[in-house]
C-alpha positions in Angstrom: -13.5 13.0 6.1 -10.5 12.3 3.9 -12.4 12.1 0.6 -14.5 15.2 1.3 -11.4 17.3 2.1 -9.8 16.1 -1.2 -12.9 16.8 -3.2 -13.2 20.4 -1.8 -9.7 21.1 -3.2 -10.3 19.7 -6.7 -11.6 22.2 -9.3 -14.7 21.7 -11.4 -17.8 19.5 -10.9 -15.7 16.6 -9.7 -14.5 18.7 -6.8 -18.0 19.3 -5.6 -18.6 15.8 -4.5 -19.3 15.3 -0.8 -19.0 12.4 1.6 -22.7 11.6 1.1 -21.9 10.9 -2.6 -18.8 8.8 -2.0 -18.5 6.5 1.0 -15.8 4.2 -0.1 -13.7 4.9 3.1 -16.6 3.4 5.1 -17.1 0.4 2.9 -15.3 -3.0 3.3 -14.5 -5.8 1.0 -15.9 -4.3 -2.2 -12.6 -4.7 -4.0 -12.8 -1.1 -5.0 -10.7 2.0 -4.5 -10.7 5.6 -5.3 -7.6 7.1 -6.9 -6.5 10.8 -7.1 -5.0 11.2 -10.5 -2.3 13.9 -10.9 0.3 14.7 -13.6 3.9 15.6 -13.8 5.2 17.7 -16.7 8.8 16.6 -17.3 11.5 17.5 -19.8 12.8 14.6 -21.8 16.5 14.2 -22.8 15.6 15.6 -26.3 14.1 18.8 -24.8 10.5 17.8 -25.4 8.0 18.2 -22.6 6.0 15.1 -21.7 3.0 14.9 -19.3 2.8 11.7 -17.4 -0.2 10.7 -15.3 0.0 9.0 -11.9 -2.3 7.9 -9.1 -2.5 7.5 -5.4 -5.2 5.9 -3.2 -7.6 8.5 -1.8 -7.2 6.7 1.6 -3.7 8.0 1.8 -4.5 11.6 1.0 -5.3 14.2 3.6 -5.8 17.1 1.2 -4.6 18.8 -1.9 -3.3 22.4 -1.7 -1.5 25.0 -3.8 2.2 24.9 -3.4 2.9 26.5 0.0 5.7 28.9 1.0 8.5 26.7 2.4 11.4 27.1 4.7 14.5 25.3 3.7 16.1 22.8 6.0 19.5 23.8 7.6 21.2 21.0 5.7 19.5 19.8 2.5 21.0 16.3 2.4 18.1 14.8 0.4 17.8 16.9 -2.7 14.2 15.9 -3.4 13.1 17.4 -0.1 12.4 21.1 -0.9 11.9 22.3 2.6 9.1 22.4 5.2 5.9 24.3 5.7 3.2 24.8 8.4 -0.2 23.3 7.9 -2.6 23.7 10.8 0.2 23.7 13.4 2.1 20.8 11.8 5.5 21.2 10.2 5.4 19.0 7.1 8.2 18.3 4.6 7.5 19.1 0.9 9.0 16.6 -1.4 9.6 17.3 -5.1 8.0 14.1 -6.5 9.4 14.4 -10.0 13.0 14.7 -8.6 12.5 11.7 -6.3 11.5 9.7 -9.4 14.6 10.8 -11.3 12.7 13.2 -13.5 13.4 16.8 -14.5 10.2 18.7 -13.9 9.1 21.6 -16.0 8.0 24.8 -14.1 4.3 25.3 -14.1 2.3 28.4 -13.1 0.3 26.8 -10.2 1.9 23.6 -8.9 0.0 21.5 -6.3 1.0 19.7 -3.2 -0.6 16.4 -2.4 -0.6 16.0 1.4 -0.5 12.3 2.5 -0.7 10.3 5.6 0.6 6.7 5.6 3.3 4.7 7.5 2.3 6.8 10.5 3.8 10.0 8.9 2.5 13.1 7.1 4.3 14.2 4.0 3.5 16.5 1.0 4.5 15.9 -2.6 4.7 18.6 -5.2 3.2 17.7 -8.6 2.4 19.8 -11.7 -1.3 19.4 -11.3 -4.3 17.3 -10.2 -7.1 16.1 -12.4 -9.9 14.3 -10.5 -10.9 11.3 -8.4 -11.8 8.1 -10.1 -13.6 5.1 -8.5 -12.2 1.8 -9.8 -12.3 -1.9 -9.1 -9.0 -3.5 -8.3 -9.7 -5.9 -11.1 -9.1 -2.9 -13.5 -5.6 -2.5 -12.1 -2.9 -4.5 -13.8 0.1 -5.7 -11.9 3.4 -4.3 -13.4 5.5 -6.8 -15.2 9.0 -7.7 -13.9 10.5 -5.8 -16.8 8.4 -2.7 -16.0 9.5 -3.0 -12.3 13.1 -3.2 -13.3 12.8 -0.2 -15.7 11.0 2.0 -13.0 13.2 1.0 -10.0 10.2 -0.8 -8.5 8.5 2.6 -8.0 5.0 1.5 -9.3 2.5 -0.9 -7.9 -0.1 -1.0 -10.6 -1.1 0.2 -14.1 -4.7 1.3 -15.0 -6.3 2.8 -18.1 -8.5 5.8 -17.3 -10.1 8.0 -19.9 -7.9 6.6 -22.6 -4.7 7.3 -20.6 -2.3 5.0 -18.9 -2.0 5.9 -15.2 0.7 4.5 -13.0 -0.1 3.9 -9.4 3.0 4.9 -7.4 4.6 3.1 -4.6 4.6 6.1 -2.3 6.0 4.0 0.6 9.1 3.3 -1.4 9.5 6.9 -2.3 9.3 8.0 1.3 11.5 5.1 2.5 14.2 6.0 0.0 14.3 9.5 1.4 13.9 8.6 5.1 15.1 5.1 6.1 13.4 5.6 9.5 10.1 5.2 7.6 11.2 2.2 5.6 10.7 -1.4 6.6 13.6 -2.8 8.6 14.3 -6.2 10.0 16.0 -6.9 13.4 19.0 -9.2 13.2 18.2 -10.8 16.6 14.9 -12.4 15.7 15.2 -16.2 16.3 13.1 -19.3 16.4 12.7 -19.9 20.1 10.4 -23.0 20.2 11.5 -25.2 17.3 8.0 -25.4 15.7 7.9 -24.7 12.0 4.9 -22.5 11.4 3.6 -22.2 7.8 2.6 -18.8 6.5 1.2 -17.4 3.3 2.5 -13.9 2.6 0.5 -11.8 0.1 2.0 -8.5 -1.1 2.2 -6.9 -4.6 5.6 -5.4 -3.9 8.5 -7.7 -4.7 10.7 -5.7 -2.3 8.2 -6.1 0.5 7.8 -9.8 -0.2 11.5 -10.4 0.1 11.8 -8.5 3.3 8.8 -10.1 5.0 10.0 -13.6 3.9 13.5 -13.0 5.1 12.2 -11.8 8.5 9.8 -14.7 9.0 12.3 -17.3 8.0 14.7 -16.0 10.7 11.9 -16.7 13.2 11.5 -20.3 12.0 8.5 -19.9 9.7 8.0 -21.6 6.4 6.9 -19.0 3.9 4.9 -19.2 0.7 4.4 -15.9 -1.2 1.6 -14.6 -3.5 1.6 -11.4 -5.5 -2.0 -10.3 -5.0 -5.3 -11.5 -3.5 -6.3 -13.5 -6.6 -2.9 -15.3 -6.6 -3.3 -16.0 -2.9 -6.7 -17.5 -3.4 -5.4 -19.8 -6.1 -2.6 -20.9 -3.8 -5.1 -21.5 -1.0 -7.2 -23.7 -3.3 -4.0 -25.6 -4.1 -3.1 -26.0 -0.5 -6.6 -27.3 0.3 -6.4 -29.7 -2.6 -3.1 -31.2 -1.4 -4.4 -31.5 2.2 -7.6 -33.3 1.0 -5.7 -35.6 -1.4 -3.4 -36.6 1.5 -6.2 -37.0 3.9 -4.6 -34.5 6.2 -6.1 -31.5 8.1 -5.5 -28.0 6.7 -3.5 -27.2 9.9 -0.8 -29.5 8.7 -0.2 -27.2 5.7 -1.1 -23.6 6.8 -1.1 -21.7 10.0 -1.4 -18.0 9.3 -2.0 -15.6 6.3 -0.3 -12.2 6.1 -1.8 -9.8 3.6 -1.3 -6.3 2.3 -4.4 -4.3 1.5 -3.7 -2.4 -1.7 -3.1 -5.0 -4.5 -4.1 -5.3 -8.2 -6.9 -7.7 -9.2 -8.0 -8.5 -5.6 -7.2 -6.4 -2.6 -6.5 -7.7 1.0 -10.0 -6.8 2.4 -11.7 -8.8 -0.4 -9.3 -11.7 0.1 -10.0 -11.7 3.9 -13.7 -11.6 3.5 -13.6 -14.5 1.0 -11.4 -16.5 3.5 -13.7 -15.8 6.4 -16.8 -16.7 4.4 -15.4 -20.1 3.4 -16.1 -22.7 6.2 -13.0 -24.8 5.7 -10.7 -21.6 5.8 -12.5 -19.3 8.2 -10.5 -20.4 11.3 -7.1 -19.7 9.7 -5.9 -16.4 11.2 -5.5 -13.5 8.8 -3.2 -10.6 9.6 -3.4 -7.4 7.6 -0.1 -5.6 7.2 -0.5 -2.3 5.4 0.3 1.4 5.4 -3.5 1.9 5.4 -3.9 0.6 8.9 -4.9 3.8 10.8 -7.5 4.4 13.5 -9.9 5.9 10.9 -9.6 2.9 8.6 -9.1 0.0 11.0 -12.9 -0.6 11.0 -12.6 -1.9 7.4 -10.4 -4.8 8.4 -12.6 -5.6 11.4 -15.7 -5.7 9.2 -14.2 -8.4 6.9 -13.0 -10.5 9.9 -9.3 -9.8 10.1 -7.7 -11.4 13.2 -5.0 -8.7 13.5 -4.0 -5.5 11.8 -0.5 -4.0 11.9 0.6 -0.8 10.3 3.7 -0.7 8.1 6.6 -0.4 8.7 6.5 -2.3 12.0 8.2 -5.5 10.8 9.3 -6.8 14.2 5.8 -6.7 15.6 4.6 -8.4 12.4 6.9 -11.4 13.1 5.9 -11.6 16.8 2.1 -11.4 16.1 2.3 -13.8 13.2 3.9 -16.4 15.3 1.5 -15.9 18.2 -1.5 -16.2 15.8 -0.1 -19.4 14.3 0.6 -20.9 17.7 -2.9 -20.1 18.9 -4.5 -21.5 15.8 -2.5 -24.8 16.2 -3.6 -24.9 19.8 -7.3 -24.9 18.8 -6.9 -27.8 16.3 
């Protein structure tokens, strides 16, 4: 449903694709994604106009529309929020994406609004224009370097080359979280370790900010945390953990109790990682919890298909800690 609604609103032959031609939202563990590529025309400090290309996962896009007529909010505290509009009986905020990224946009004749649904909220982002949908493997997506993250304020999650262009995959959760703290991840200060057992968890997330927050939250609950930056890095760490356990003649349960993984990640995504874990006899009993903004009722089946033990939608950090601990405790109880 999501892909077809997006395709109907894209112009040209690419916009004529239907759900029968692209079923990626129904597929699981293929390590593929579809990206809506859009562009922003911005004015550089020297006065020149530059067109930058960006992408967002189709799974987060409800539809693409022409810029709607908006109603300004009574108090415009967040300058990137242009106002609100009505879309099928829903009042939706329209966010000036260039401004939220610190850019000066150039007025265009027919700007577009990309309507999204993630983190249990609907928002629309104004962009200069939309090109097309591209189907990619996560192996084609490069993780941004630490230097690139520093230079972009950690606003990107991946870099991919499409049709000879460099396309940045934006961290839309961070954009929304900066504008609305209610939709950002938060950690309760009263989480404590109530049973004295040190559970060992592997946290997999491509966002350095997310890794820090999850690690901090779980440590407060008495968990010992190892982090990985994507599914491939996590698999390498799992192999290392297995090797250490075998060399010491110890069961795997002495070294690992639960795996928490994001879904959208460069190189290897969370669904592919989960499938690989569950298809490996020595690892299949280790609980895997998927923690992602893509956990919705319409997409939950993808995690179930690859064998995830639990799925929690971001930004529910406190539930993440509670369920991680419960899964780890149950796993140890079975050993």
